ZASE-493132 format. One record per residue (C-alpha): x, z negated, y negated. Coordinates in steps of 0.001 Angstrom, whole numbers, padded with zeros to 6 digits, always signed. Layout:
XZY/...
***
This chain:
+117111-123845-131413/+113917-124482-133682/+114025-123460-136863/+114505-126313-139219/+111303-125489-141366/+109056-125656-138073/+110329-128981-137145/+110028-130022-140717/+106378-129010-140989/+105272-130300-137393/+106990-133878-138038/+106143-134360-141858/+102070-133752-141244/+101893-137551-141265/+103303-137518-144700/+101642-135051-146103/+097979-135977-144338/+097491-138892-146746/+099017-137665-149865/+096238-136016-151524/+092784-137246-150182/+090662-134231-151428/+092841-131513-150821/+092013-131228-147395/+089428-132253-144557/+090565-131807-141300/+093575-134321-140984/+094926-137410-139729/+094643-140542-141665/+097747-142915-141305/+097623-146582-142513/+099520-149471-143257/+099829-151990-140765/+099054-149607-137707/+097978-146276-137110/+094474-144864-136753/+092145-142138-137349/+089617-141056-140490/+086306-139974-140559/+084720-136796-139627/+084628-134046-137168/+081903-132916-134684/+080950-133018-131059/+078106-130985-129385/+076075-132089-125960/+076430-129508-122865/+075300-130084-119699/+076829-126928-118013/+080552-127507-116704/+082304-124239-116735/+085629-126035-115905/+087146-129024-113927/+090314-130398-114044/+092026-133347-112029/+090971-135793-114680/+087497-136154-112822/+089380-137952-110250/+090345-140826-112799/+088507-143594-114072/+089587-144209-117363/+086483-143121-119874/+088796-140928-121767/+090248-138820-119243/+086509-138346-118350/+085844-136873-121488/+088737-134416-120874/+087776-133291-117540/+085701-130325-117947/+088166-129002-120565/+089633-124916-119929/+093050-126763-120098/+094585-127455-116924/+095127-131263-117656/+097134-133707-115416/+097539-137584-115855/+100627-139395-116420/+102382-139106-113049/+104709-137634-110853/+103205-134354-109957/+102903-133411-113401/+106554-134431-114066/+107734-132380-110653/+105426-129242-112049/+107181-129248-114919/+110370-129381-113467/+110124-126958-110854/+108308-124249-113157/+111140-125068-116100/+108250-125308-118585/+107622-128126-121359/+105718-130874-121490/+102554-131096-123752/+101351-134952-124076/+098220-135864-125805/+097180-139202-126098/+094148-140869-127592/+091282-142860-126480/+087474-142503-125923/+086302-143772-128775/+088981-141792-131147/+087084-139937-133475/+089647-137413-134566/+090928-137362-130458/+086791-135640-130350/+087317-132906-133149/+090380-132080-131687/+089087-131451-128416/+086067-129726-129658/+088038-127292-132162/+091135-126707-129288/+090670-128242-126075/+087739-126589-125079/+088714-123186-126882/+089353-120765-123824/+091949-119042-125876/+094119-122252-126932/+093844-123383-123084/+095178-120233-121861/+098102-120894-124246/+098707-124191-122710/+098175-123574-119317/+100613-120325-119698/+103420-122125-121079/+103447-126045-120878/+101948-128726-117949/+099691-130950-120048/+099308-134512-119681/+096727-136769-121033/+097059-140225-121550/+094422-142858-122286/+096618-145216-124465/+094331-148359-123928/+095392-147765-120063/+098793-147077-120493/+100584-148790-123528/+104069-148585-122640/+103819-144227-122347/+101838-144667-125978/+104173-147014-127408/+107592-144938-126418/+106340-141714-127705/+104438-143026-130832/+108029-144668-131722/+109258-141245-131872/+106303-140093-133803/+106824-142744-136262/+110285-142286-136465/+110446-138792-137354/+107434-138147-139686/+107198-141702-141384/+103336-141843-139690/+101152-141916-136374/+098388-141768-135297/+095518-140407-132763/+094938-138467-131044/+099266-138338-130557/+100230-134600-129796/+103869-134994-128493/+106232-132109-126987/+108350-133260-124004/+111114-131874-122196/+110993-131614-118514/+112811-134683-118034/+110388-136733-120614/+112269-136420-123238/+110484-135821-127004/+111714-133123-129222/+108535-132298-131448/+105515-134724-132646/+102464-134913-134228/+099220-136003-134337/+095841-133729-134945/+096307-130127-135573/+093760-127765-136676/+092921-124841-134585/+094284-122425-137185/+096650-122417-139884/+095359-123853-143283/+096965-124538-146745/+098287-127244-146041/+099156-127654-142125/+100245-125051-139419/+097566-124592-137188/+097585-125771-133112/+097789-122231-132050/+100376-120995-134089/+102706-124428-133519/+102157-123859-129607/+103278-120196-129338/+106480-120813-131756/+107640-123647-129543/+107293-121632-126330/+109122-118902-128046/+111755-121525-128818/+112285-122851-125681/+112228-119250-123913/+115347-118329-126528/+117106-121737-127312/+116322-124192-124274/+120314-125352-124450/+120084-126166-128232/+116488-127814-127946/+117216-130231-124821/+120551-131009-126973/+118352-132203-129874/+116110-133854-127664/+119332-136003-126790/+120468-136830-130183/+116633-137846-130685/+116981-140156-127598/+120148-142032-128425/+118845-142494-131767/+115397-143825-130770/+117522-146273-128284/+119934-147628-130926/+116577-148228-132985/+114525-149827-130597/+117209-152522-129841/+116160-156346-130518/+118264-159032-129384/+120807-162104-130299/+123491-161000-132440/+126438-163301-132709/+125517-166817-133272/+121829-166124-134202/+119488-169180-133994/+115814-169650-134790/+115539-169275-138782/+114267-172193-140790/+110466-172267-141161/+110240-173369-144769/+112331-170023-145540/+110449-167776-143249/+107146-169618-144205/+107651-169344-148056/+108840-165830-147673/+105854-164304-145585/+103198-166128-147990/+104921-164429-151119/+104922-160863-149709/+100977-161434-148380/+100140-162865-151750/+102052-159735-153884/+099709-157425-151654/+096586-159253-151979/+093390-157600-153583/+092375-160207-156034/+088561-158659-156096/+087914-157541-152770/+090031-159543-150447/+092171-158186-148052/+096051-156811-148213/+095701-153205-149252/+093740-150981-151525/+092350-148487-148763/+091963-148192-146250/+091809-151913-145128/+091909-153635-141457/+090811-157311-141273/+093808-158242-139571/+093172-161956-138292/+097046-162463-138114/+097013-162784-141755/+094372-164548-142283/+095428-167365-139488/+098767-167625-141066/+097227-168585-144353/+095203-171069-142903/+098489-172578-141315/+100433-172499-144406/+097448-173992-145992/+097803-176835-143354/+101409-177186-144279/+100775-177723-148310/+097249-178858-148951/+097976-180240-152003/+100312-177985-153751/+099101-174480-155644/+100284-172675-153240/+098261-174179-150423/+095132-173753-152575/+095852-169977-153412/+096526-169525-149314/+093175-170782-148230/+091488-168559-151481/+093283-165983-150207/+091759-165947-146360/+088252-167043-147077/+087389-164765-149896/+089021-161984-147700/+086429-163244-144876/+083618-163299-147081/+084093-160084-148748/+084661-158494-144989/+081162-160122-143976/+079759-158912-147076/+080900-155330-146719/+079551-152451-145134/+082653-152939-141944/+080207-156018-141109/+077148-154518-139376/+074445-156374-140998/+071539-155049-138384/+073004-155304-135266/+075953-157624-135598/+079625-157525-135038/+082397-155655-137146/+083582-152262-137301/+087426-151168-137375/+088426-151153-140539/+086986-150001-144302/+087867-146780-145348/+087652-147836-149335/+088570-150909-151284/+085198-152932-151018/+085061-153009-147470/+081965-150798-147861/+081954-147530-145992/+083798-148090-142485/+085192-146277-139776/+082183-147173-137362/+083634-147699-134073/+083711-151080-133043/+086513-152427-130998/+086712-155682-128730/+090103-157061-130105/+088846-157102-133409/+085638-159098-132368/+087520-161616-130453/+090487-162159-133144/+087726-162484-136230/+085382-164847-134085/+087794-167536-134111/+088627-166748-137791/+085641-167173-138923/+085027-170424-137033/+088166-171741-138315/+087204-171022-141697/+083998-173074-141060/+086375-175834-140038/+088137-175830-143086/+085936-175495-145334/+082661-177017-143728/+080531-174047-145157/+077662-172972-142782/+078371-169434-143787/+081031-169112-141687/+079828-170574-138604/+076860-168037-139034/+078916-165072-138945/+081299-166454-135987/+077834-166513-133859/+076918-163047-135278/+079875-161599-133719/+079857-163660-130427/+076372-162283-130048/+076834-158851-130471/+079518-159484-128096/+077484-161074-125500/+074902-158412-125815/+076185-155262-126299/+080176-155458-124980/+079143-157731-121843/+079610-156608-118175/+076805-158509-116159/+079813-158977-114107/+081510-161388-116731/+083735-159268-118207/+084136-157543-121691/+083953-153724-122470/+086583-152395-124791/+084988-150798-127566/+081652-148775-128961/+082129-145246-130580/+081836-144250-133857/+079931-140980-133770/+076553-140557-131972/+073343-138212-131997/+071167-138585-135149/+068258-138119-132942/+067300-137480-129330/+067331-133668-130288/+070551-133363-132288/+072595-130873-130736/+075972-132608-132687/+077144-136064-133142/+077581-137257-136506/+079984-140479-137475/+077910-143758-138472/+074894-141804-137231/+073743-145144-135156/+074150-147246-138290/+073211-145546-141438/+069807-145263-143473/+067969-143351-145810/+066259-145365-148478/+062774-143434-147227/+063349-144601-143497/+063730-148114-145017/+060522-147575-147648/+058541-146539-144150/+059732-148829-142227/+059113-152136-144913/+056029-151202-146796/+054406-154748-147299/+053776-155912-150513/+055884-159414-151419/+053629-162406-152488/+054337-164437-155154/+056999-162173-156462/+057312-161706-160629/+056641-158064-160501/+054668-155987-157852/+056964-154963-155366/+057237-154042-151724/+059566-156085-148758/+061892-152627-149132/+062489-153186-152810/+064071-156687-152236/+065532-155465-149143/+067232-152661-150807/+067922-154118-153613/+069912-157113-152014/+071858-154415-149817/+072735-151938-152249/+070020-149107-150909/+070301-146153-153229/+067525-143305-153009/+070402-140650-153016/+072736-142353-150292/+075147-145553-151488/+078066-143718-150104/+080925-142136-152361/+081564-138017-151538/+085321-138748-151779/+084953-141232-148510/+082283-138831-147046/+084541-135321-146857/+082416-133555-143978/+079141-134672-146037/+077839-136302-142885/+076645-139271-144822/+075103-137443-147477/+071881-139133-148526/+072465-142037-146355/+072980-145542-146857/+076065-148054-145445/+074193-151737-145915/+076690-154027-147923/+075762-156924-149547/+075095-156120-153466/+074289-159648-154925/+073994-163309-154113/+070870-164300-152559/+070513-166806-155747/+070826-163804-157481/+068488-161492-155645/+066041-164619-155614/+066036-164470-159311/+065299-161151-159848/+061969-160834-157980/+060846-164364-159060/+061337-165536-154826/+062286-168661-153584/+065773-169134-151448/+064078-169858-148463/+061558-167369-148742/+063869-164976-149331/+066273-165635-146429/+062810-164971-143775/+062280-161958-145743/+065719-160512-145234/+065563-161916-141807/+062323-160586-141417/+063646-157092-142529/+066740-157082-140625/+064662-157803-137043/+062600-154720-138010/+065584-152520-138913/+067035-153454-135338/+063824-152469-133920/+064052-149095-135045/+067390-148442-134943/+066914-149341-130700/+064942-146300-130388/+068211-143886-131839/+070675-142763-129387/+073651-145232-128944/+076934-144118-129305/+079367-143976-126076/+080393-146982-124422/+083709-147455-123516/+083079-149665-119686/+086815-150176-119521/+087603-153550-119085/+091310-154613-120245/+092881-157995-118952/+094676-158273-122765/+091561-157821-124741/+089431-159798-122512/+091875-162587-122860/+091562-161906-126758/+087760-162566-126357/+087680-165320-123955/+089912-167283-126886/+087051-166367-129343/+084770-167731-127068/+086279-171141-126441/+087680-171767-129849/+084567-171304-131330/+082891-173456-128759/+085050-176400-129556/+084733-175614-133329/+081319-175409-133791/+080587-177787-130710/+078670-174816-128128/+078835-175334-124874/+077300-172216-123870/+080327-170320-125576/+082997-172287-123509/+080552-171163-120451/+080509-167702-121276/+084626-167934-121763/+085126-169630-118050/+082364-166677-116932/+084952-164378-118393/+088038-166233-116793/+086507-166256-113141/+086116-162338-113811/+089456-162081-114650/+090757-163984-111184/+088297-161612-109305/+089131-158430-110408/+092335-158355-112487/+094636-160268-110801/+096732-159915-107144/+096648-163260-105543/+099018-161915-103066/+101745-161094-105563/+100238-163293-108397/+100286-160244-110752/+097769-159203-113327/+096314-155733-113446/+096178-153815-116559/+092211-152560-115911/+089077-152133-114156/+086056-150500-114954/+081975-150231-114587/+081664-147311-111820/+078354-146347-110142/+075716-149053-109594/+077132-150619-112585/+079685-152149-109745/+083386-152822-110927/+085683-150405-109746/+089667-150175-109646/+091791-147133-109952/+093155-145404-106303/+096298-146577-107580/+095769-149701-109756/+097598-150141-113214/+099887-153236-113132/+099639-155686-116422/+101903-155539-119401/+103515-157768-121423/+100336-158006-123673/+098096-158799-120628/+099837-161681-119605/+100648-163740-123020/+096617-162995-124163/+095643-163926-120712/+098057-166871-120496/+096798-168005-124487/+093213-167782-123492/+093471-170062-120359/+095055-173285-122406/+092502-172274-124625/+089479-172296-122161/+091365-175604-120794/+091608-177393-124090/+088010-176461-124570/+086372-177255-121105/+089096-179674-119624/+088963-177521-116198/+092649-178215-114748/+092360-174871-112910/+092866-173019-116305/+095909-174669-116672/+097468-174575-113752/+096563-171123-113486/+097966-170677-117141/+101199-171620-115806/+101688-169670-112920/+101293-166740-114846/+104015-167749-117784/+106351-168101-114645/+105495-164805-113248/+105644-163060-116783/+109388-164587-116869/+110186-162941-113594/+108636-159408-114749/+109543-158961-118729/+112110-161338-119560/+115511-160087-120832/+118028-162553-119871/+120762-160486-121964/+118748-159823-125471/+116669-162290-124861/+112761-162065-125766/+109878-160467-123558/+110153-156021-123031/+106823-154865-123284/+106699-153061-119598/+108518-154044-116567/+111643-152439-115550/+111625-149584-112244/+109437-147273-113631/+111906-144285-114039/+109178-141910-116502/+109518-144698-119254/+112244-143413-121388/+112302-146863-123281/+111675-150758-122366/+110368-151560-125946/+110155-154998-127374/+107401-154603-130218/+108644-155983-133624/+105148-155796-135643/+101812-158019-135909/+099210-155432-136752/+095345-155326-135715/+096567-157447-132474/+099445-159707-132658/+102401-158802-130751/+103144-160084-127437/+106302-161858-128470/+104720-163710-131159/+101952-165132-129034/+104437-165508-126499/+106141-167873-128556/+103201-170570-128616/+102354-169801-125256/+106007-171188-123983/+105668-174423-126522/+102165-175241-124715/+103128-174527-121311/+106579-176630-121882/+104315-179790-123514/+101856-179249-120554/+104432-178980-117932/+107757-180694-118917/+109632-177607-118368/+112169-177506-121484/+113472-173755-120379/+110482-172778-122037/+111090-174497-125205/+114415-172876-125297/+112697-169543-124323/+110397-169969-127400/+113664-170546-129537/+115741-167500-127947/+112320-165172-128883/+112735-166478-132581/+116710-165504-132961/+115799-162683-131396/+113835-161644-134315/+115928-163573-136982/+116858-160818-139297/+113484-159665-139277/+111545-162930-139734/+114028-163531-142690/+113697-160093-144704/+110319-158759-143698/+108270-162320-141999/+105091-160155-143271/+105974-157762-140712/+105378-160652-137925/+102780-163350-139489/+101680-164754-136356/+105580-165474-135123/+106347-167179-138572/+103726-169398-138398/+105374-169802-134515/+108813-171280-136444/+106349-174147-137517/+105451-174778-133943/+108764-174639-132771/+110753-176710-135474/+108224-179328-135929/+107322-179271-132700/+103688-179546-130907/+101164-182433-131601/+100004-183790-128569/+096354-185514-129093/+095984-187961-125764/+092229-188672-125089/+091441-191384-122138/+088074-190850-120267/+086352-189142-117511/+086385-185462-118291/+082447-185055-117743/+081788-188464-120164/+080111-188124-123447/+082255-190847-124917/+085393-188622-123768/+083579-185806-125179/+082641-187398-128333/+086748-188207-128991/+087218-184181-128103/+084437-183396-130598/+086228-185318-132903/+089498-183453-132727/+088524-180204-132804/+086379-181221-136199/+089536-180758-138031/+091891-177999-138300/+095489-178990-137462/+097743-176178-136536/+100004-176510-133526/+097915-179637-131554/+097666-179886-127982/+094664-182001-126795/+095735-183743-123809/+092400-185731-121932/+093753-188094-119685/+091776-189783-117185/+090356-193204-117755/+092145-194435-114266/+095349-192929-113123/+095325-192034-109060/+098216-194371-107402/+101588-193272-108370/+100850-190671-110741/+101408-190798-114460/+099265-189666-117592/+098455-186224-117460/+097645-183978-114763/+097918-185438-111357/+100069-181986-110744/+101864-181332-113943/+104482-184307-114776/+104876-185482-118128/+107518-184073-120551/+111092-185765-119895/+111838-188872-123023/+114182-187299-125262/+114705-183740-123826/+115438-180825-125580/+114408-180485-129095/+110729-182419-128729/+111989-186066-130231/+108787-188570-130414/+107705-189340-133686/+105017-191402-132696/+101382-192226-130993/+098099-190517-132411/+095802-192945-130542/+091990-191987-130083/+089942-194441-128042/+087061-196458-127803/+086278-199750-129062/+086736-202778-126519/+084072-205176-127253/+086396-207707-128568/+088127-205062-131129/+086890-204738-134800/+085421-201340-136142/+087794-199760-138318/+088646-196273-140094/+092023-196497-140409/+094634-193618-142294/+098426-193258-142370/+100636-191787-144872/+103333-189947-145412/+105585-189788-148561/+102822-191362-150464/+100166-188548-149412/+097018-190615-147714/+096194-189194-144479/+092854-190224-142880/+091752-189917-139459/+088093-188909-139295/+086021-190185-136233/+082569-190540-134897/+081032-193884-135761/+081558-194837-131945/+085747-193852-131947/+088361-195691-133366/+092139-193931-134319/+095506-195174-135186/+098760-193222-136021/+101871-195476-135002/+105132-194397-136476/+108033-194613-134141/+110493-193459-137051/+112307-194999-140411/+110295-196784-142980/+108731-193353-144733/+105825-193941-142404/+103381-196475-143616/+100176-197882-142420/+096988-198481-144413/+093534-199574-143576/+091439-199755-146549/+087749-201049-146615/+088605-203447-143828/+088425-207069-143571/+091254-209173-143994/+091379-210385-140482/+090786-207181-139275/+093884-206264-141837/+096073-208552-140253/+095212-207220-136708/+096218-203803-137478/+099550-205112-138923/+100494-207113-135774/+099332-204162-133680/+101397-201742-135940/+104825-203872-136295/+104431-205026-132505/+104898-201007-131882/+107643-200430-134571/+109873-203227-132920/+109342-201390-129337/+107153-204266-128125/+104804-201279-126723/+107278-198821-124562/+107812-195526-126457/+107172-193119-123840/+104635-194854-121476/+102722-197750-123726/+099991-199855-122454/+097771-200050-125893/+096978-203854-126413/+096668-206155-128987/+096757-209618-129052/+094625-212914-129838/+096225-216103-129625/+097652-216031-125933/+094966-213839-124484/+096034-210249-124321/+093572-207248-124085/+093361-203985-123079/+091608-201571-125713/+090253-199647-123246/+090103-201158-119641/+092239-199076-117007/+093904-197527-119726/+097766-197857-118850/+099498-195034-119652/+100104-192775-122827/+101679-189479-122406/+104772-188807-125074/+103495-187232-128154/+106230-185257-129769/+106606-185298-133627/+103559-185883-135395/+104874-184999-138380/+102396-186495-139780/+100010-184073-140061/+096119-185478-140671/+093982-184828-137329/
***
């Protein structure tokens, strides 16, 4: 049996890694909210390949990076499993991804080492996995590593029995023994020796570990569990976020700091529910301040746009320099919503900045989006070793050479470089703390960070505000041009269905909010790409990935990887977003089709909620249900909102029931630590209060209809569902989609509270800007001048109608309309919107005969 000291040393590496930042340099850092890598390490050029292994036949950029190691790597598959059983060898499983810095370090130090390669080949069957290609494999063994070491990260190193059961795991290992960590060579030799001498004991130990993991991983409805009440869940989640909030720099930890858009989205929803309360105001302040500090920080690329993966310090200053597609998609939405709520153009500019970066640097010509850009690159074309951040950082001397012009009108004799360096915190000796640069790769370098406001910088140099803005923009353009001559970082041209879904939502929602048709068009082009390259029409199933191949053509693996739960939920969400932005019913129909397929493949009919992977893969020891929203929202969290939207559009009330069952399955976690599931926490509101459906009548291509849609999209209202209706319904159809039925009145938990009616003025109707109130709190309906809006309550006396600033005649007319609806002169579910003038009865919009049911508006301002 493996000795207890060795097991403890191997499995506790994660805890020791973060215990003393200065104590050792080559280590793995484990981050709250999700596993991640640190900064540091080197890699070198080589054009001569002495070795070639089976990975040369793969499509994954990560696997191809290891195709010329002296290690006899296998991809995850039956060939490797059969070899391990036939030769009675342990499996060494190494999991990473192509832009993972510490994966590069371990390859350079260990996997390219001939002696270590021989130890691996003689004693183990070695398997390489791209975690982005196979998140199912990654999650199973990451669950083991985190359970046994209280940490996790990449590269992930796990030793398995021939039947794939793990017994020892860690992350990065240095090649040789050090003061604080066992070397990789030593670990390999000791494990091989234990397998020869104590095989039975080791097998028994692995079985006990698996039994414990199975019990720990189970998520299901227990007894009479029901969806938890949303006020309690929301209040506790807000409290937990508030307690971890950094008042000075924003974010929810000291360091390292991730953007975590799921937290920001939760805070926006919490604010919308508590607008008039101190907690609501604090929630909004926390979200907006965090977004501003991130945009000012070095985590934001001020020269070439986009956001890096995370910050290694409290100030968002020194990032880990890789850029991930999933961050760009979610942050574009977060900044667009911040603009929608605040009206501050600063946030709209940052959203546009992110989308510009993705359009330019992460877009395939066929329409899809690439996965990531690496953190490491060669400083110059002649360099032999890559360095972290080399593409992004600057010396003071470089900036002075690029910006030598004197500044006209300045109070002192200063150059453009002086102004730029002052504003962005550039120092002669570099502005990176040695504590954040363990390998001295950033010595003398500067990571740009907005050090002063525009007003302070303008005052410092005696400049006008507009003059300063033009000078800084000119300076950034010049630095961007200079940076274009540097060797670019590695680009991971793998295209994933899930991350493409997140990016489609980024373009679609930003297009809706900012009124940019070009963003919506880009989202539609990407959705066409998914349908053409990552969707199997014959089976109705999504595929996980495709790749940029030779001649920049899109290629598939010899055996395509089937889509996982996260692929379905993010693509379905994207299609709903795109439908609401474009009014193209084809996207809605595809979303509903995929929702049905998702239910078929992943739904747990016994314990409820969705599994992350489908059944039938004997190589997977566990079918997991992810229970944490991290850098991406968990699939079940997004699935709740998708199910409610699908039910609202299709009338399939079974999807409402499924949404409730997911919430019930996660009820204990939502009530105790909802901060682990902020995306699901806010979904409890949509479930209990139901979605707010806004019906718009008119031709989808009509400018008047677009005016109404812009009105709806201009104000932040969580859980609303715009439902455009044709001005004239086809004979025999109801309002809504000709192919998707209306919600059945009174079915399930969706009960009508009233109608929010947006309409174009009839020539006989008076102009109005109404509002309504709920329990004494007024809510104004902001509409463009061409539009009218009216909320008609169908419940109780706690809703009142108000119309300030209109003439007495108009007031009487509105009251009659309001009272007629209250007294049920208008049918509650298929209502003709009319008003009376004497004996004449006029429709407000000719041909508008039906309104879809509007479930429970709950008097939220639209």
